[in-house]
C-alpha positions in Angstrom: -34.5 46.9 -58.6 -32.9 43.8 -57.2 -32.3 40.8 -59.5 -34.5 38.6 -57.3 -37.3 41.1 -57.5 -36.9 41.4 -61.2 -36.9 37.6 -61.5 -40.0 37.3 -59.4 -41.8 39.9 -61.5 -40.9 38.2 -64.8 -41.8 34.8 -63.3 -45.1 36.0 -62.1 -46.0 37.6 -65.5 -45.1 34.4 -67.4 -47.0 32.3 -64.9 -50.1 34.5 -65.2 -50.0 34.3 -69.0 -49.6 30.6 -69.0 -52.4 30.1 -66.5 -54.7 32.5 -68.5 -54.1 30.6 -71.7 -54.5 27.3 -70.0 -57.7 28.5 -68.3 -59.2 29.6 -71.7 -58.3 26.2 -73.3 -59.7 24.4 -70.2 -63.0 26.3 -70.4 -63.3 25.7 -74.1 -62.6 22.0 -73.6 -65.2 21.7 -70.8 -67.8 23.5 -72.9 -67.1 21.2 -75.9 -67.4 18.1 -73.7 -70.7 19.3 -72.2 -72.1 20.2 -75.6 -71.0 16.8 -77.0 -73.0 15.1 -74.2 -76.0 17.2 -74.9 -75.7 16.4 -78.6 -75.6 12.7 -77.9 -78.7 13.0 -75.7 -80.5 15.0 -78.4 -79.6 12.5 -81.0 -81.2 9.7 -78.9 -84.3 11.9 -78.5 -84.8 12.5 -82.2 -84.1 8.8 -83.0 -86.9 8.0 -80.5 -89.3 10.4 -82.3 -88.3 8.9 -85.7 -88.9 5.3 -84.4 -92.3 6.4 -83.0 -93.4 7.8 -86.3 -92.3 4.6 -88.2 -94.1 2.4 -85.6 -97.3 4.3 -85.2 -97.6 6.1 -88.6 -98.5 9.4 -86.9 -96.7 12.3 -85.3 -96.5 12.4 -81.5 -98.1 15.3 -79.8 -95.8 18.2 -78.8 -94.5 17.0 -75.5 -92.1 18.1 -72.8 -90.7 14.9 -71.3 -87.6 15.1 -69.1 -87.1 18.8 -69.9 -87.0 18.1 -73.7 -89.3 20.0 -76.0 -90.3 18.6 -79.4 -92.0 20.5 -82.2 -92.9 19.7 -85.8 -93.2 22.0 -88.8 -94.3 21.1 -92.3 -91.7 21.8 -95.0 -91.2 21.4 -98.7 -87.6 20.4 -98.3 -86.9 16.8 -99.1 -83.6 16.6 -97.3 -82.6 18.3 -94.0 -79.4 17.2 -92.5 -79.3 16.9 -88.7 -77.9 20.1 -87.2 -77.0 21.0 -83.7 -77.3 24.6 -82.5 -77.8 26.8 -79.5 -81.2 28.3 -78.9 -83.6 29.6 -76.3 -85.3 27.1 -74.0 -88.6 28.3 -72.6 -89.0 26.7 -69.2 -92.7 25.9 -68.7 -92.4 25.5 -65.0 -90.5 28.7 -64.1 -92.0 30.6 -67.0 -88.7 32.0 -68.1 -86.2 31.7 -71.0 -83.0 29.8 -70.6 -80.0 28.8 -72.7 -80.8 25.7 -74.7 -79.3 23.2 -77.1 -81.3 21.9 -80.1 -81.2 19.4 -82.9 -83.3 19.6 -86.1 -83.9 17.0 -88.7 -86.5 15.6 -91.2 -89.3 13.2 -90.8 -91.5 11.9 -93.6 -95.0 10.8 -92.9 -97.6 9.9 -95.5 -95.6 11.6 -98.3 -95.4 14.8 -96.3 -92.2 16.2 -94.8 -91.9 17.6 -91.4 -89.0 19.4 -89.8 -88.6 18.2 -86.3 -86.8 20.2 -83.6 -85.9 18.9 -80.2 -84.7 21.5 -77.6 -83.0 20.7 -74.3 -82.1 23.0 -71.4 -78.5 23.9 -70.9 -79.0 25.3 -67.4 -77.5 22.3 -65.5 -74.6 22.2 -67.9 -73.9 26.0 -67.6 -74.1 25.7 -63.8 -71.6 22.9 -63.8 -69.2 24.9 -66.1 -69.5 27.9 -63.9 -68.8 25.8 -60.8 -65.8 24.2 -62.3 -64.5 27.6 -63.6 -65.0 29.1 -60.1 -63.1 26.3 -58.5 -60.3 26.6 -61.1 -60.0 30.4 -60.5 -59.7 29.8 -56.7 -57.0 27.2 -57.3 -55.1 29.6 -59.6 -55.3 32.4 -57.0 -53.9 30.0 -54.3 -51.2 28.9 -56.7 -50.2 32.5 -57.4 -50.0 33.3 -53.7 -47.9 30.3 -53.0 -45.7 31.2 -55.9 -45.1 34.7 -54.7 -44.4 33.5 -51.1 -42.0 30.8 -52.4 -40.2 33.2 -54.7 -39.7 35.7 -51.8 -38.4 33.3 -49.3 -36.7 30.6 -51.4 -34.9 33.1 -53.6 -33.9 35.1 -50.5 -32.2 32.0 -49.2 -30.5 31.2 -52.5 -29.1 34.7 -52.7 -27.6 34.7 -49.2 -24.1 33.6 -50.3 -24.0 36.4 -52.9 -25.0 39.1 -50.4 -22.4 37.7 -47.9 -19.7 37.9 -50.7 -20.8 41.4 -51.5 -20.6 42.4 -47.9 -17.1 41.0 -47.6 -16.1 42.8 -50.8 -17.3 46.2 -49.4 -15.5 45.6 -46.1 -12.3 44.4 -47.8 -9.1 46.2 -46.5 -5.7 45.5 -48.0 -4.1 46.2 -44.7 -6.3 43.6 -42.9 -4.3 40.4 -42.2 -7.5 38.3 -42.2 -8.6 36.8 -45.5 -12.1 37.0 -46.8 -14.5 34.9 -44.8 -16.8 33.6 -47.6 -19.5 31.1 -46.8 -19.7 27.7 -48.4 -22.4 27.3 -51.0 -23.7 24.5 -53.2 -24.4 26.9 -56.2 -21.8 26.6 -58.9 -22.0 30.2 -59.9 -21.4 31.5 -56.4 -18.6 29.0 -55.9 -16.9 30.4 -58.9 -17.5 34.0 -57.7 -16.1 33.2 -54.3 -13.0 31.5 -55.8 -12.4 34.6 -58.0 -12.8 36.9 -55.0 -10.3 34.9 -52.9 -7.8 34.8 -55.8 -8.2 38.5 -56.4 -7.8 39.5 -52.7 -4.7 37.3 -52.5 -3.1 38.9 -55.5 -4.0 42.4 -54.3 -2.3 41.8 -50.9 0.9 40.4 -52.6 
């Protein structure tokens, strides 16, 4: 296997690994940001429910405003910390189950405790994450194609002085009065190689 092909293979494997790790981190980051926005929205919703109870001294009826579903359950617990969690959201319009995000907390009314749960659909968020992921995968594929093409042609051009020197070495004849015709190159390693070849051929002829 040629050195250029070996380099291209190693470079491609390393690039794939880096892009794979970066893609996973990118997906986790987007998912975290989306969940954080949903959690902020859910916090505002449960705060509104709490303010409603304090103002009206009664529980609101189970509602489904702006795709948010609120439910109340009596409980003997005196303290329930607010917790965010993933759950199932039952879409009343399309009559199906979707991924949902929820928050639960405690509300006290007339010396009775209620566990309140607010659920919000994650369908729009999941669609956005899938769309961004799809676009990212397409960009990665395009990048890999460009990388393969660039490695093939750019490396081919960079190695031309080496192959010219190799050709000259194979055709070298001690009886030939002409010296080696080595092409000029801007690459230091090839310059050093050409210098060594010219010096060796000169010593051999002498």
